[in-house]
N, C-alpha and C positions, 0 to 999 in steps of 0.2 A: 439423597440431597447433595447437590454440588458443594464441594468444600472450597472456600476461597482463602488464599494465603496472603501474607503480608506482601505489599508491593515492593518492599526492599529486597526481595529475592532476585529481582531483575537488575543486572548490572550493565550499565552503558559505558563502553570504553571511551577514553579520550583519543581523538584522532591524532595521527602522527604526520606532520607536514613533510617529513623526509620520505614517506611512502606515497606522496602525491607530488613528487618533483616534476612530473610531466603534465600536471593538471593545475595550471595557475588559476583558472577561473573557479574551480572547486575550492581551492585554498582561499581565494578572495571572498567567496560566498560564505564559507565556514567562519572566517574571521569576522565578517560583517554580522552574521547571524548571532554569533557568540556575544558580540559587543552590543548589539541592539536588543537581543532577546536573552536566551540562555544557552549554555553549551548543550543541554539535553535535546533542545529542539533544532539545533543547527543542522544535524543530519536530516531531519524531517524536511527542512526548507530546501536543502540540496536535492533530496529525493523528489520533491514536488517539481523542482526545476527540471529534473530528468524526465518527468512525465510530460512537462511542457514540450521539451525537445523531441520526445518520442513520437509525437503526433506528426512530425515532419520527416520521419524515417519510415522505411519499409517494415513489413512484418518480420519478427514479432514486435508489437508495441506493448506498453503496459500502462495501467492506471493505478491509482493509489487511493485507498480508504484510510483516512486518518481518524483514529479512535482515541479519545481522551475524555476525562470528566469535564463537565460543563465549566466554562469560563477559564479554560487552561490553554489559551493562545492559538487555538486552531484557526479561527477567523483572522487573527492578526497575521499569521504566517501566510495564509492564502491572499489576503489583501496586499501584503508586501510583495508577494510573488508577481502579482499582476502589475505592480509598479516597476518591477525589475525587467519584465519582458515586454516587448513591443506587442501592440494589440493584435497583430497578425497571428499570434500564437494561441490566443485564448478566447473563450466565450463565457462570460459571467452570467449565469442564469439564476443566481442567488438561491432562494429557498421556497419559491412558490410557483410551481409549474406542473403541468400534466403532460402526458405523451402527446396529446394533440396540440398543445401550445408550443411544442418544439418546432412545429411546422413553420412558424414565422421566422425561425432562425435557419431555414433551409439553405439559403445562399452562403451563410457564414460557415455552417457545418461542412458544406461541400469543399471549402478551402482547407480542410484538415486542421482541426483545432483541438485544444484541450478544453473540455467542458468542466467548469468549476462550479460545484455545488457547495456554497459557503456554509450552509446549515442544513444538513440532511435530516437532522432530528425534527426541525420544524416542518420540513417538507413531508416526511413520512407521517407525522401526526395529523396533517391536514388532508390526507388522502384516504379514501375508502380502501378496504382490503382488495377489491378488484382493481382499483386504480394503482395500488402499490405493485400488485403482481404484473400488471401491464407495463408499468414504468421500469421495473427491474428487468423484465424480459426484453423491452425495447432497447434499453441501454446496453444490456449484454449482447444482443444481436447486432446492434450498430457497431459496437466495439470490435466484435470478433469477425463479422462478415463485411463490415463497411457499408451495410445498407439495412434499413428497417422499413417494412411496408405493412400497413394495417388499414383495414376498412371496417368501420363499425356498422351497426344495423341501420343507421340513417344514410349510409352510403358515403360518409365522409372519409376520405382517404388521407392517411399520413404516409408520406414517402420521403424518407431521409437517406442521404447518401454522403459518406465521407469517412476518411480514416481518422477517427477521433480517439483521444485518450480521455481520462476522467480523473478529477480530484474530488473526492466525496468526504466531507467532514461529518463526523457523527459522534455523539456522546457515548461513553462507555455503557450507560444504562440503555440507551436506544439500541446499541449493537447487541447487547444481551437479549433484548426483546425481539429483534428482527433478523438475527444472523441466520437462523434455520431457514427462514423464507428466502433470504438472499442467497444462501447456498443452494437451496432446492431449485432456484431459478438460474443457477450458474453465474449469478452476478459477481459474487466474491471470487470465483475462479478466474475471472478475467483480469485481475490485477493483484496487487499486494496490499494486505491489510497490516498497518503498523499501529502499535499502541504505545502510549507513554502516560505517566502520571507524575506530576510535579510533587516533590517533597515539600514539607512545611518550610524548610529553609529556602528552597527555590522560590516558593510563593512570596516570601518576604523580600527576597532579592528583586523579583520582578515588580512588586509594588513600589519599591524604592526607585528603580531605574526607569519605570514606564514613562513618566513625564520627562525625564532627562533625555531619553533617546527617541521620543516619538517623531522628532523632526529629522532624524538621521535617514539618509537615502544611500542606496547602493551607488557606487562610483559612476555607473553608466547604465544605459538601457540596452539590453541584449536584443539584437535584431537578427533577422534571418541570415544575413551575410556574415554574422559573427559565429555561426555554428557550421559544422561540416555535415552536410546532408547525404553524402555518399560514402558512408563508413564501410570499410571492407568486411567481408565475411569473417566470422570468428575463426582464428587459426586453430588447427586440429590439436595443437599442443595444449590448448586451454580447455578443450571439451571434456576431458576426464575430470579436471578440477571442477568444472561447472556441474557435472553429473554428481560428484561427491557433495557439493554445496546444496544441490537440489534435494538430495535425500535428507540433509539436515533441515533445510527449510520446510520440507514436506512434514517432517515430524513435529517441528516447532509450531507450525501454523495450521496443522490438520488440513492441508490442501494436497491435491494430487501431485505426484512426482513430476509428471509431464508438464502440468501447469506451472510448477515452480521453476522448471528448467526454462520454459519460455520467458518467464518474468526475468530471470537472471540474465539470459541472453539479451533481452531488451534493455536491461539496466546498464550492462557493460557497454553496449553499443551507444546508448544515449549519453553515457558518461564521456566516452571518447568524442562524440559529436559536440557536446557542450564545451569541451576544451579544444575544439577546432582541430581534432586529429582524425585522420583517415584510418590510422592503424590502431589496434588495441594494444594495451601494455599492462603491466602488473598493477598500475594505479587503479585501473578499472576493476580488477579483481579485489583489490584491497577495499574499495568502497563497498562492494557486496558484503564483505565481512563486517563493516561498520553498521550495516543495516540489520544484520541478523538478530541482535538482541531485541530489536523493536518488533519482531514477529511474535514475541511471547506476550500473551494476554496477562498483565500483572495481577488481574483479579482471579486468575485460574492458571498459575504458572506451571503446575505439575502435569498438565495434559500432555505437553510435548515430551517430557521425560518418560511418562508412561508409555507413549507410543514408541519412543526410541528403544526402551528396554524390552517392550513386547516384540519389536522387530528383531531383536537379538535372540529371541526364543526363550526368554526367562519366564518362569512360572509366576502366577499371581502372588504366591507366598514369598518368592524371592524379591519381586518388585516391592512388596510391602516392606520387606526388610531393608531394601536399598533406600526407600523413601522415609524410613523411620515411622512406619504406620503399623497399626495392629492388623490382624488378619481380617477384621471386619471391613477394612478398606477395599477388599477384593471386589465388592459390589461396584464401587466407583471405577476400579480398573477395568472391569468387564464392560461397564457403560461406555467408557472412553474408547476401549478396543473395538466395540461394536460400531461406534460412530466412525472410527478410522477404517474399518472394513467396508462399510457402506460407501465411503468416499474413495475407495480403491487405494488407500495408503498402506494398509496391511492386507496380506493375502488371506483368502478365505480359510485356507488350511491351517493358519496360525492360531491354534486353539489350545495353547498350553495353559493348564490350570494348576 
């Protein structure tokens, strides 16, 4: 049985404006999000902004799956995001569509947009198993290859083309139910999945401030001319740091090392573009560090630590000792390790018991 631990084990750091001195737009957005919403979700809003910007850049691009319990501000953030950015950046398809219904947005998708799915939980509940598989496959293929073509038994052809990114909101319960299928169809590998859970104190703060801040708007609308669409290649001096971060991300999120490396490269380039910079700087790397705690699933926070310790060659007995568990926990360690091997995170020969 999977063991779930207290969500308080995940710590979300406070951002430092001194480490974002070359990123005025990021600072403005973080301050706005903290004032209108909560500090914990400010990083999420900026990360979604980067997914918006990423659709206008070259490969690699990245999408984002936002996972949190029901009624914890996911839709508020996405709706706010679409008010911040000009319509040229996004396509809002809400939560009731199929692969074939995407065809009517063909001309918009061709213009390279960020597809926003405001409530993925409702969407997945309304589709049959076959429709879910087809949709996950279509979105994954469109995102990675820039094109998706399908012809059903009636001869109806779906032909979509465009360099898209994706924002997909999902409840924690739905993520638990569908994550294996989403991973099996490589859907989750195409972007970054972030988690958060509001504490009881944060819920009370949000209830009190919701009415007071609902009319608050960001100081301007971000248009295509406001971003840099020709960001330089990542300097070689940053590549070793990105490689190190990708290993950490891979362990925390149980995603492939190569996939994590692509996502980090896309994030740093989009962060530079959002702040209208052609060149990357340390600000962009710092923002990657701010995102890292959100990779941990707060309902199962030990998985990442297990994979990291297993990658260091520790035995199951030693890992149990490090985690403060009895030897009976070895069964769970093996289950997590096998999952990591199947996803290419741990090598096959890493079988220390």
